[in-house]
C-alpha positions as CSV (number, residue, x, y, z in Angstrom):
1,X,9.6,-7.0,45.7
2,X,12.5,-5.9,47.9
3,X,11.8,-3.1,50.5
4,X,13.2,0.3,49.4
5,X,16.0,1.8,51.5
6,X,15.3,5.3,53.0
7,X,17.5,8.1,51.6
8,X,19.4,8.5,54.9
9,X,20.1,4.7,55.2
10,X,21.1,4.5,51.6
11,X,23.9,7.2,52.0
12,X,25.0,5.8,55.4
13,X,25.4,2.4,53.8
14,X,27.3,3.8,50.9
15,X,29.7,5.7,53.2
16,X,30.5,2.6,55.2
17,X,31.0,0.6,52.0
18,X,33.5,3.3,50.8
19,X,35.6,3.4,54.0
20,X,38.9,1.3,53.8
21,X,41.9,0.9,56.1
22,X,44.7,3.5,55.6
23,X,47.2,2.3,53.0
24,X,44.9,-0.3,51.6
25,X,45.3,-0.7,47.9
26,X,42.5,0.2,45.5
27,X,40.6,-2.8,44.3
28,X,41.2,-3.5,40.6
29,X,38.7,-2.0,38.3
30,X,36.2,-4.5,36.8
31,X,36.2,-4.0,33.0
32,X,32.8,-3.1,31.7
33,X,31.2,-5.9,29.8
34,X,31.2,-5.4,26.0
35,X,27.7,-4.8,24.6
36,X,26.3,-7.9,22.9
37,X,26.0,-7.6,19.2
38,X,22.4,-7.3,17.9
39,X,20.8,-10.7,17.4
40,X,20.1,-11.6,13.8
41,X,16.8,-13.1,12.6
42,X,18.7,-16.4,11.8
43,X,19.8,-16.5,15.4
44,X,16.4,-15.7,16.8
45,X,14.8,-18.4,14.6
46,X,17.3,-21.1,15.6
47,X,15.6,-23.8,17.6
48,X,12.2,-22.0,17.5
49,X,9.2,-24.1,16.6
50,X,6.2,-22.2,15.3
51,X,2.8,-23.0,16.6
52,X,0.1,-22.9,13.9
53,X,-3.5,-22.5,15.0
54,X,-5.0,-23.8,11.7
55,X,-3.2,-26.4,9.7
56,X,-4.3,-25.8,6.1
57,X,-3.1,-27.2,2.8
58,X,-4.2,-26.3,-0.8
59,X,-4.5,-29.9,-2.0
60,X,-4.4,-28.8,-5.6
61,X,-2.2,-30.4,-8.3
62,X,0.5,-28.3,-10.0
63,X,-0.9,-26.7,-13.3
64,X,1.2,-28.1,-16.2
65,X,3.1,-25.2,-17.8
66,X,3.8,-24.7,-21.6
67,X,6.6,-27.2,-22.3
68,X,8.4,-24.7,-24.4
69,X,8.6,-22.2,-21.6
70,X,8.9,-24.1,-18.3
71,X,9.8,-27.3,-16.6
72,X,8.3,-28.6,-13.3
73,X,10.9,-29.5,-10.7
74,X,10.7,-30.7,-7.1
75,X,13.3,-29.2,-4.9
76,X,14.1,-30.6,-1.4
77,X,13.2,-28.4,1.6
78,X,12.9,-29.1,5.3
79,X,9.3,-29.8,4.7
80,X,9.9,-32.3,1.9
81,X,10.0,-32.0,-1.8
82,X,8.2,-28.9,-3.1
83,X,7.1,-28.1,-6.7
84,X,8.5,-25.2,-8.7
85,X,8.6,-23.9,-12.2
86,X,11.9,-23.1,-13.8
87,X,12.1,-21.3,-17.2
88,X,14.0,-22.8,-20.0
89,X,17.7,-22.3,-20.0
90,X,18.9,-20.0,-22.9
91,X,20.4,-21.9,-25.8
92,X,23.7,-20.1,-25.5
93,X,26.6,-21.9,-23.8
94,X,27.9,-20.9,-20.4
95,X,26.3,-20.0,-17.0
96,X,23.3,-17.6,-16.8
97,X,22.0,-15.3,-14.2
98,X,18.8,-16.5,-12.4
99,X,16.1,-15.0,-10.3
100,X,13.6,-16.5,-7.8
101,X,10.4,-14.6,-8.2
102,X,7.9,-14.6,-5.3
103,X,4.4,-13.8,-6.5
104,X,2.1,-11.8,-4.2
105,X,-1.1,-13.0,-2.5
106,X,-1.6,-15.5,0.3
107,X,-1.5,-18.8,-1.6
108,X,1.5,-21.1,-1.3
109,X,1.2,-22.7,-4.7
110,X,2.3,-22.0,-8.2
111,X,0.0,-21.5,-11.2
112,X,-0.4,-20.1,-14.7
113,X,0.3,-16.6,-13.5
114,X,3.9,-17.4,-14.3
115,X,3.2,-17.5,-18.1
116,X,0.2,-15.1,-18.2
117,X,1.4,-11.5,-18.1
118,X,-1.1,-9.0,-16.9
119,X,-1.7,-5.4,-18.0
120,X,1.2,-3.0,-17.5
121,X,-0.7,-1.5,-14.6
122,X,-0.8,-4.8,-12.7
123,X,1.5,-7.4,-14.1
124,X,2.4,-9.7,-11.2
125,X,3.8,-12.5,-13.4
126,X,7.5,-11.8,-13.3
127,X,7.5,-12.7,-17.0
128,X,9.8,-9.8,-17.8
129,X,12.7,-11.8,-16.4
130,X,12.4,-15.0,-18.4
131,X,11.4,-13.2,-21.6
132,X,14.7,-11.4,-21.3
133,X,16.7,-14.6,-21.0
134,X,17.1,-14.6,-17.2
135,X,16.5,-18.0,-15.8
136,X,13.4,-17.6,-13.6
137,X,12.2,-19.9,-10.8
138,X,8.8,-19.8,-9.2
139,X,8.8,-21.9,-6.0
140,X,5.8,-23.2,-4.2
141,X,6.0,-23.5,-0.5
142,X,5.0,-26.1,2.2
143,X,1.2,-26.7,2.1
144,X,0.9,-25.3,-1.4
145,X,-0.4,-27.3,-4.4
146,X,-0.1,-30.9,-3.3
147,X,3.1,-30.3,-1.3
148,X,3.8,-31.9,2.0
149,X,3.5,-29.8,5.2
150,X,1.1,-27.0,5.9
151,X,1.2,-23.2,5.4
152,X,3.0,-21.4,8.2
153,X,2.4,-17.7,7.3
154,X,5.9,-16.5,6.6
155,X,7.9,-18.8,8.9
156,X,8.7,-22.1,7.3
157,X,8.3,-20.5,3.9
158,X,11.6,-18.6,4.6
159,X,13.4,-22.0,4.7
160,X,11.6,-23.1,1.6
161,X,12.9,-20.1,-0.5
162,X,16.4,-20.6,0.8
163,X,16.2,-24.3,-0.2
164,X,14.9,-23.3,-3.6
165,X,17.9,-21.1,-4.1
166,X,20.2,-23.9,-3.2
167,X,18.5,-26.2,-5.7
168,X,18.7,-23.4,-8.4
169,X,22.4,-22.9,-7.8
170,X,23.0,-26.5,-8.8
171,X,20.8,-26.4,-12.0
172,X,22.9,-26.9,-15.1
173,X,23.3,-23.6,-17.0
174,X,22.8,-21.4,-13.9
175,X,25.5,-19.2,-12.5
176,X,25.5,-20.0,-8.8
177,X,27.2,-16.6,-8.1
178,X,24.4,-14.6,-9.8
179,X,21.2,-15.7,-8.2
180,X,18.8,-12.9,-7.4
181,X,15.6,-12.7,-5.3
182,X,12.6,-10.6,-6.0
183,X,9.0,-10.4,-4.9
184,X,5.9,-8.2,-4.8
185,X,3.6,-7.4,-2.0
186,X,3.5,-10.5,0.3
187,X,6.2,-11.8,-1.9
188,X,8.2,-8.7,-1.2
189,X,7.7,-9.2,2.5
190,X,8.9,-12.8,2.3
191,X,11.9,-11.7,0.2
192,X,12.9,-9.3,3.0
193,X,12.6,-12.0,5.6
194,X,14.7,-14.4,3.5
195,X,17.4,-11.7,3.0
196,X,17.5,-11.2,6.8
197,X,18.3,-14.9,7.2
198,X,20.4,-15.8,4.2
199,X,23.4,-14.0,2.6
200,X,23.5,-16.1,-0.5
201,X,21.7,-13.7,-3.0
202,X,23.6,-11.4,-5.3
203,X,20.8,-8.8,-4.8
204,X,17.3,-8.7,-3.5
205,X,14.4,-6.7,-4.9
206,X,11.4,-6.2,-2.5
207,X,8.4,-4.4,-4.0
208,X,5.7,-3.2,-1.6
209,X,6.6,-5.2,1.6
210,X,5.2,-4.5,5.1
211,X,7.1,-4.0,8.3
212,X,5.2,-6.8,10.1
213,X,2.9,-9.5,8.6
214,X,0.4,-9.0,11.4
215,X,-0.8,-6.0,9.5
216,X,-2.3,-8.4,6.9
217,X,-4.9,-9.4,9.5
218,X,-5.8,-12.7,11.2
219,X,-8.0,-13.7,8.3
220,X,-4.9,-14.5,6.2
221,X,-2.6,-15.8,8.9
222,X,-2.4,-19.2,10.6
223,X,-0.4,-18.3,13.8
224,X,-1.4,-16.5,17.0
225,X,-0.8,-12.9,16.1
226,X,-1.0,-11.9,19.7
227,X,2.0,-14.1,20.5
228,X,4.9,-11.5,20.6
229,X,7.6,-13.9,19.7
230,X,5.7,-15.5,16.8
231,X,4.9,-12.0,15.5
232,X,8.5,-10.7,15.9
233,X,10.0,-13.5,13.9
234,X,7.7,-12.5,11.0
235,X,8.4,-8.7,11.2
236,X,11.1,-7.6,8.7
237,X,11.3,-4.2,10.3
238,X,13.0,-5.7,13.4
239,X,15.9,-7.5,11.6
240,X,17.1,-5.3,8.8
241,X,20.5,-4.6,10.4
242,X,21.4,-8.3,9.7
243,X,21.0,-8.0,5.9
244,X,24.3,-8.5,4.0
245,X,23.1,-8.9,0.4
246,X,22.4,-5.6,-1.5
247,X,18.7,-5.2,-0.9
248,X,16.4,-2.7,-2.6
249,X,12.9,-1.8,-1.4
250,X,10.4,0.0,-3.6
251,X,6.8,1.2,-3.4
252,X,4.7,3.5,-5.5
253,X,3.7,6.8,-4.1
254,X,0.3,7.3,-5.6
255,X,-3.2,5.7,-5.6
256,X,-3.3,2.2,-4.1
257,X,-0.1,2.3,-2.2
258,X,1.6,1.0,0.9
259,X,4.0,4.0,1.0
260,X,3.6,4.3,4.8
261,X,5.3,0.9,5.2
262,X,8.2,2.0,3.0
263,X,8.7,5.1,5.1
264,X,8.6,3.1,8.4
265,X,11.1,0.5,7.1
266,X,13.5,3.2,5.9
267,X,13.3,5.0,9.3
268,X,14.1,1.8,11.2
269,X,17.7,0.7,11.9
270,X,19.1,-1.1,8.8
271,X,22.4,-2.1,7.4
272,X,24.2,0.1,4.8
273,X,23.4,-2.4,2.0
274,X,19.6,-1.8,2.3
275,X,18.2,1.0,0.1
276,X,14.7,2.4,-0.1
277,X,13.0,4.1,-3.1
278,X,9.6,5.7,-3.3
279,X,8.4,5.5,-7.0
280,X,6.7,8.6,-8.2
281,X,3.8,8.3,-10.6
282,X,3.2,4.6,-9.7
283,X,1.1,2.7,-7.2
284,X,1.5,-0.6,-5.4
285,X,0.9,-2.6,-8.7
286,X,2.2,-0.5,-11.5
287,X,5.7,-0.5,-10.0
288,X,6.2,-4.2,-11.0
289,X,6.4,-4.1,-14.7
290,X,7.9,-0.6,-14.7
291,X,10.8,-1.6,-12.4
292,X,11.2,-5.2,-13.7
293,X,12.6,-3.9,-17.0
294,X,15.2,-1.8,-15.0
295,X,16.0,-4.9,-12.9
296,X,16.6,-6.9,-16.0
297,X,19.1,-4.3,-17.4
298,X,20.9,-4.2,-14.1
299,X,21.1,-8.0,-13.8
300,X,22.4,-8.5,-17.3
301,X,25.1,-5.9,-16.7
302,X,26.1,-7.2,-13.3
303,X,29.2,-9.2,-14.1
304,X,31.7,-7.7,-11.7
305,X,31.3,-8.8,-8.0
306,X,33.4,-5.8,-6.9
307,X,30.8,-3.4,-8.3
308,X,27.4,-4.5,-6.9
309,X,24.1,-3.3,-8.4
310,X,23.0,0.2,-7.5
311,X,20.2,2.5,-8.4
312,X,20.0,6.3,-8.6
313,X,16.7,8.2,-8.0
314,X,17.0,9.4,-11.5
315,X,17.0,5.9,-12.9
316,X,13.9,5.0,-10.8
317,X,12.1,8.1,-12.1
318,X,13.0,7.4,-15.7
319,X,11.9,3.8,-15.6
320,X,8.7,3.3,-17.6
């Protein structure tokens, strides 16, 4: 540590420094450096290699879906080829809107939840989309099912979802300009992280996400949660200013609810295309089916890129 100057010596030094010969020209002013733009999550992730404390894989085969509803595909990702379900393309000609649905929970695989709707109070299947004619993709991630790689707790999985969207955009019958992203709970958190890295989605719907995945607890995470950089790269609340796709964040206000996370996210700096909606009369789970029907109506009507999707509080309240 440098020794501190006394007050008298400090001012004497400043006076000497300020003296100049008579007639001397003033030195040119040094322009102030422009403030650096805020770093995006994509920039922060560039070149970073995550360190996983426990390398785990599910080692379970993909459950065969009903052939009349889904096909199993394998999409290329940085981790290798990963399994996914894609719902049947509607019979009508032309290009169709599509959504990638990220199911909640801490598994990285896909299962029969895709075609097994739950009760209205807790339907995590995302089946409302494909039943309405919207092409629906359920991607697994690295380490899930019998996929290559191992689970990375919201890091490499971001790249997997982006790779899934690229694959979906090239699927015959899918409109590459109308690909949406949605997810619930941990799926909502992952959807936010993806939106912070990739601008390619027409709109993003995140239900019940958290501001930082460290809140889920070490039991469910495979990285060192005490490592500040590892944790920061998995904290959506830090990077929302970089989101460029219209993004909508929801959470129920009653019962089993993560409403405090919604409030914290809405209070943090975020871009103008990010919107937050508390849902009255709903909890963390009953929001899914209730809002999914509204999402379907918005997606099917979303045909003009100049008029992006929007929601009013009245529409949210009226959704049942």
